N, C-alpha and C positions, 0 to 999 in steps of 0.2 A: 977329090973335088966336092963330093958328097959331104963329107967330114967338114970341110971348109964352112961347106952353105949351112951346115947343122950348128955350128959353132957361132956364126953370123946370128942365126936367128934366138940362140940361147942369148946372147948377149944384148939383144934388142928386146927380148922379153924381160930380161932381167932389169933394162932401163925404163920400162913403163911401171909409171906410176899403179899402185894398188888403190884402188879408190872404193870406200863402202859405198853401197847403194841407199841413198837417204829413202826415208818413208815419203811416200806423196800424200800432199795435204788433200783432205778429204772435206767437202760441204756438202751438209745434209739439212735438210727440212726437219726442224725438230719439234715443231708445233704450229699450229694456224688457228683463227678463231674468224667464226663469219657473223657478221652482224648486219641485219638481223638474224637470227636462228635458222629462222627459216623465211624464207621470201616469199611475196604473194605476186603473180603475174605484173610484171610493169616496174615493180620495185627497184630502188637504188640501194645497193648494200655495199660492203667492203669486206676482203680478205684480207688478214693481218696474218704473216707468217712470219717464223724464227727461223732464221738459217745459222747454224752453227759449225766451226771450222773444228773438226773432231780430232784433229794431230795430236798425239799423245804428250809430245815436249815441244818446248819454243823453242829448241835448236837443233842442230844434227850435225854431228863432228865427222868428218870425214880425214881420213889417216892415207898418206902416200908415202910409201918405201922405195927410194933409189938403192940399188945394190949393184959393184961394180968390184971384182977382183976380191971378194971376199968382204970388201968394207960397204957400208951401207948407211945412205941417209933419210930420215925419216922427216915429215912434213904433215903440221895437223891443221885443218881448217874448218872453223866453226861458223854454219849457216843459217840463219834464222828460218823457219818454215811457216811462212805466210801464205794462204790462199788469194791469190790476185783475180778478182773476180769481175770478169768483164762485162757480163750483163745479166740480167733477171727480166723474164718475160713468162707472161700468163697467157693462156692461149683459151681461150673460152670455150669451144667445144660447145656451142649452143647457148653460151651467156656473151653478151657485149661488154667487152673490155673497155671503160670510159676512159680510164685513167691508170698509170703505174708500171709502165714499163722503164725499166731501167739499165743506164749503158756506163759504162766505166764506175763500177762501185767502189772498186779500191780494193786494199787488202784487208783481210780477217785473220787475225793471228790465232794461235792455236788456242782451243778452248773458248776464243771470243763466239759472241752471237750480235747478229743484227737482226732488228726486225722491219720487214716492207709491207706497205700497206697498197694493195689494188682496189680500184672502184668499177662496179660491176652492175650490169642492169638485166633483171630476170625477163624472160622471155614471156608469150603470152600462154605459153602451154605449161599444165602442170609435169612434172617430172622432179629425176633427180638427175642432175648434170655433174660431169667429172672434168673441169677446167684444170689444165696442167701447167703448174711452174716450171721453167727450165730454167738451170743456173750454169752458166757458162764459168769456167776456173781455167784460166791461164797455166798451163803446164801441169793441171791437175786434173783430177777425176769431174767431170760435168755430172749435172745430176737434173732429174726432173720427176716432178713428185703430184700426182694427181690428187684433187681436194675434194669432196662429194659435198655439192649445194644442192638444198631441195627447195623446189619452187612448190608452192602448195595453196589454194584459192579458197582453202575455209576461212570462214569470215566469223564477224561476232553476232548472236542472235539477240533482238532485242523484241521482248513480248508482252501485253498486257496483262497481268496477274489479277488486278482490280480496278476496273474501270466504270464506271456508273455509266447506262446509258442515258439517264435522266438527271439532273440537278436543279436544286432552287436558285433563282436570281439572287437572293441575300442569303444564301447559304454558303459555307464553307467547306466543300468536298475533297475529298483525298482519292488520289489514282496512284497505285504501286505498279510499278513496272520492274521485270525480269530482266537482267543482262547476265549473258553468260557466253564466254571465251572458249570458242570451240576450236581455236586453232592449236596446233601441236606445239606454238612456243607462245613464250609472254607477247604482250603488249603493255603499252604504258600511254601515258594522259589521258585518260578514258575521261570524257567528259558527255553529260546526257544533259540536254536542254530543250524546254517544251517551248512552242509557240501556236497563239490560236488569236483569230479577230474577237473582241469584247469578253475575253478573261484574263485574268491576271494570274499570275502564278509565284509561288511563294514555296521554295527560293526559286531563283530565277533560273540556276544551273546546279547540278550537283557533280561535284569531282571526284571520279572512282580511282582515280591513279593507274598504277601497275596491276595488273591481271595476270595470274597463272595460267598455264592450259586446263580446261576443265573447270577453271574457277567459275563462280556463280555470285551476283550481286544485286542487291534490290535498290530501286531508287522510290523516294515517296516526295510527292508534289500535292500542294493544296490549290485548289482553282478557286478563284474569286470572281464569279462570271458579273460583268457590267451592263449586260445587253442581254437582251431574250432572243430566243431561236434557236435552230440547229447550229452547232458550231465543229468544224474541222479540228481538231486538237492533234498535232504534229510532234511527234518526238525526235529530237535527233542526236545519234550518238557518235562522236568523234573519237578518234583513237589515233595512236600510231604504231606501226609494225617498224620498231628501228627508228629512221625519221622519216618515214613517209607516215602521210596523214590519208587516213580512210573515213568512209562513214557508214551509218544504216541510217534509215527513218522507219517511223511506225506512225500510221495517222488512225485517229478515230473520230467517231462523230458521238456529238455529246448534245443535248435537248436541254437548252436552258429554259425553266418554265417560271411563272410567277409564284411568288411564297417566299418565305423565311425560314421553313423547316422547324421555327420556335412555335408552338400552338398553345390556344387556352382551350379547353374542354370543360362546359358546364356539367357538374357532375350533380349538382341539387341545389334546389331554390323553390320558394312559395312563388304562384301566379299569383296569387293574391293576399293583400295582407290589412288588416285594420288600421288606420290612420293613429300613429303613435305607438304601434308594435316595433320591434326589432325585426328585422328579416334577416334570415342567414343563407350567405350565398356561399358556395362550395365549388370551386375551379380547381383542375388538373393542369397542370404544365407540364408539356411534352417537349422533350429535345429531339426531332426526327431529323438532326443533322447528324452528318456524318465524323463530328468534330465536337471537341469540349467547348462548353461556354462557362463564363466566370461572369461574379456580380449580378446573378439572375434576380429578378424581382418583380411584383406584379402591383401596379398601382392603377387605384382608381382614378378615372378620368371624367366623371361625373360630380357635381357640386353635391354636397352632403355629409353627414356626421358618418365616420367609417372605421370601425375598430378591426383590426389596427389600420391605420394610414396607408400602410404599404407592406406587403408579405416579402419578406427578403428568404431567399432560399439559397442562393451562394453558387457553388461548382455543381455543373449537371454534365453525365459523361453521355454520349451517344446512346438513346433511347431510355432514357432515364424519365419518371416519372413523379413529381410532387406535388402536394396538395397545397393549394391557398385560401383559406377561408376568410370572407369578412361577416361584420355585423350592421346591418343598417340601420340607423335610429329612421325612422319614416315620419318623426313628430314634424318637423317643418316641411313635408312634402303634400304637394295639393292634391284633393283626388283626382283618379283617373289614371292612366297607364304612364308609366316611367320607365324609359329605358336607361338603365345604370351601365355605363362602359368601363371596363378595364385593359390596360395593355401590360406587355411581358417586355422589361428593357433587360441588356445584357450586354456581355464583352466578348468578344474574340481576338484572333490575332489582328484583326483589321481597325479593330477600334471599338465604338460605342455604338448600337443598334436599340431600335424600338418595334415591335411587332406590331402588326394592325390591331386596332381596336376590337374588341368584343364585347358584345352590348346583351344586357339580362332586361326582359320585360317583366314587370311586375307593376299589377292593378292596387291601387289605394284606394281602399272602401270604408265607408261608415264603421264606426264601431258599433253592434249590434246592442240592443237594449237587454241587460240580463234581467230576470223577475226571480222575485224570492222563491224558495222551493214548497212553502206552503201554498201562497197564492196559485202557484201553477198547479200543484195538484187539486185544489177547488175547482179550477177552471176545468180540469179534465175530467173530476167528477159530474160536473156540471153539464158537458159536453155528452159525455156516454148515458146521463139519464135523461137528455133531451132526445137524444137517439130511440132509446129505448120507450119513450113514450109514442114518438112517431110512429114505430113500427105497431104497436099495441094498437092504435087508431085506426090504423089501416086493414087489422086483421079483422077488426069489427064493422 
């Protein structure tokens, strides 16, 4: 009886096909990208993952052999090895997942890859979070993969490196600002723009573009005051972290006072001169502005005969001092006090300007009578003799 059962089991075993076990298709996360690289609290970003089927071959060959009574039959079956992805989920673990959970993704062939994107929102708290990607594969090995996402509130600093506290109304003053990216990642679309009542700016804004971590830039604006008084000048810096807009601002107080910044200073002149003589007037032109001026000229604004008729200086840089000399013919001037005026004309980035007039006061007097030297000597001798005779008579 035992021999009969053993024979039946042996025959049954020979009839069962010998099947080779196929490799199970394995899906793994082979790469990821976070944009922006580091989020700020409240930022919306994306996590882009690359999923790959790591099966070594495209097909699996299964061989079945049936043996009975010393003769056998062999059957070969070829099967394509695909990963049938049922779903892909992202679990936030502190982050908010806004979109990107996928169902019925489909089959992924051996060696093939697909890219999946999730949209996330950063929480208010700074930290490093580890959201997990879960991949469910039908009949294969499912996978889960943690992705580190950093949330950092570091910002971009805006400081005033050169801002005057007082500027002149007719002056074109410059201000310089320093912008520093203190974030651990790059920012983009960086723009700085100033605003103030009673002040115009050139340029209206400055585009800095992308800034790398720890990168520093400068922005220089020219201020053109249009009214007097204290002004609050606000500089607004806008930038993007990924696609998320952010801003910083800086306010400075500037006092706008009367004046042009281009001055005439009297260097030398005669307080009085005989009618008909030539009076030499020497003036200094000072550029006390914070910027260059061009086409500088000193022009008399009083009727009279002046040589030259205009003293052309040209370009003056800040703090430059140049001389302008005039000879005034007094032949046509009447006796008495005369105020002889001058002005400075110049150009800057906004156009043509004139400074306030400067007047020089000169007295025109009669021409003194010149006596011959011999006659003058005789008069001196007579005067001395008369004094000596007077003293002699008193002693007697």
